[in-house]
C-alpha positions, 0 to 999 in steps of 0.5 A, a space after each residue: 580765313 577771309 578770301 579777300 585780302 589786301 595783297 602787299 606781297 605774293 609768296 608761295 610758302 607760308 610762315 609768319 611772325 606777330 607782336 599783338 597789341 590789342 587795339 580794338 575789340 567788339 563782342 564779334 570781333 577784334 582788331 591787332 597790331 601785327 610789328 615787323 620783326 625789323 622795325 623800331 618796335 621789335 625785339 629784334 631790330 638792330 639799328 646798326 642795320 641800313 633800308 637796304 640791309 634789311 631787304 637783303 636780309 629779308 631776301 635771304 629769309 624767303 630763299 632759305 624758306 624755299 629750299 625748305 619748302 620742298 620736302 614738307 609736300 611729300 607723302 611719307 615725309 616726317 616734316 611738319 611744316 617749312 617754318 624757319 624759326 628765327 627768321 619770319 616778318 612778324 612776331 605776336 604776343 599771347 599770355 597762357 594760363 591763370 595768372 597768365 605768363 607771357 609768351 612771345 612766339 613765331 606767328 607761322 600761317 605755314 603750320 598747326 601747332 602752337 606751342 611754347 617752352 615749358 617747365 621743367 625743361 629736359 633740353 631748350 633754348 634760350 630765351 628771354 622770357 620765363 619758361 611756362 610752368 603748368 604746375 603753377 597755372 590752375 587753369 591748364 589740363 593735359 590732353 588725353 591720349 585718346 583725344 581728336 587732337 591728339 589724333 590729329 598729329 603724326 607723331 604722338 605716344 602716351 605718357 607714363 600716367 597712360 593719359 597724357 598725349 606726347 607729341 614729337 613737331 619737327 620742322 624744314 630747317 630740322 629744328 623740333 618740338 617735343 613735350 606734352 599735348 595741354 589745353 589753357 587759357 589763352 589771351 591775346 594782347 600785353 597783359 599789361 594792357 586790355 586784352 581778349 581772352 579766348 572763350 575756351 580753353 585753347 590746345 597747345 604744345 608744352 614743349 619740354 625738349 626743343 632746339 634749333 634756329 630759334 631766336 632768345 626773343 621768342 618763347 615757341 610758334 603761334 600757328 595760324 595755318 589752316 589745319 585742326 589744331 592752329 589757333 586760327 581753327 581753334 577760334 572758328 566759331 569765335 570768329 565766323 572763320 575769318 581772319 584778314 590783314 594788311 601790311 605797310 610798307 617796308 619803309 614805314 618801319 614805325 607804323 604797325 600793320 594790322 590783322 582782323 579776326 571776326 567781323 572785323 576781318 570783313 575787307 571793303 573799299 575801292 580797290 579791293 579784290 577777291 579771289 578764292 582759296 583752294 582746299 587742297 592737302 597738306 591742309 596747313 597752306 593757303 593755296 590761291 590760282 596764279 592764272 599768269 602774270 602781264 608786264 605792262 600789257 604783255 600777258 603770260 600765262 602761268 606755267 612750270 614743269 609739272 603740267 600737274 602743278 600748272 594745270 591744276 586750282 591751287 597752283 601757288 601758296 600765298 605766305 605773309 611772311 616772306 618777301 620774295 615772290 618764288 616761281 617755276 624757272 620756266 615760268 620766271 624767265 619769261 618775265 625777267 626777259 620781258 621786263 628787261 626788254 621793256 626797260 630802257 636802261 642798262 642792266 648790271 650786276 648786283 653789287 651784293 650778288 643776290 638778285 638778278 635783275 638790275 638796271 642803273 640810271 642816272 635818269 628815273 628808270 620807267 618801270 612798268 606795271 607788273 600784273 598778278 592775274 589770279 581767279 577772278 582778281 588782278 593785282 597791280 604791282 607797282 615800280 615800288 612793290 618790284 623795284 
């Protein structure tokens, strides 16, 4: 993944949803659209929601994810990912098999197994698209029990034929998928538009028993995490280990964000800064080192109750699928106090009881620039990013 990212939001968990429509393809890279969950182009769009309804819903999803993040880091936990299946911010459309069948899934940079619901289905949640039937595809194959992909998963067993890897994968909200590990041809883009077919077959989960907080619009998970089975890792040779993305402002509901793979993933231009990604366990997540945050000209060093967390590299995770920035309480308290002192307006309660730092004024409020200091990169957040 390209270390240089245009950062719109700075987050602490890693789960994302995408709807990809191919816009440009070259021999060494391609660019696709990201369609936000709440945009008019999304199948999850609700016309009755106001702009502030959508913001508050996104805030609630951020808090929900944070509550499920910690268990995923416990050494002996069976939980594989903290994705909240119906709470992501973007959707992805791909096609599997020959002939190609459309799959609309949650693209999640916080887990490592791409899967979709499959026939025959023992137990499946309701989905709008047809289930993928591996028996109807001429390019589908089962992954053997002794294969490296099978061994890369924590929970696997052998099928009755002794040569089919069966997997079990669960998430932080107790959602789960169980099925056969297979290989299949994967195409990015709609079946009715220009497509990019991957040069090699992709390992994925063919789920026959799936349930949880999944929405009907989706039919599985598309993973872009750092683990060996994620789609990003499997495409490593084709894309040179690089992808980048940028997110348009929330109010631009009819404008799509972009994700770039391969040579198109280079981020350059005025204002671009770069910070290293830090390799840590679990390898699923993308870790950065946050050194501190400034409110105006007053800088606060990053701190946490755990000295090991505060002093080590990779003390925060970046997640394009969570709206809020989530920080350790003691660090957060210092920042809130500094922001309150810097703003000349009356502090009031949020009418909806969600946000803690709200102000009221008849005149325009002078809001300080808040700067996130990463290793080698300062990211200035303007008032539109913080309020």
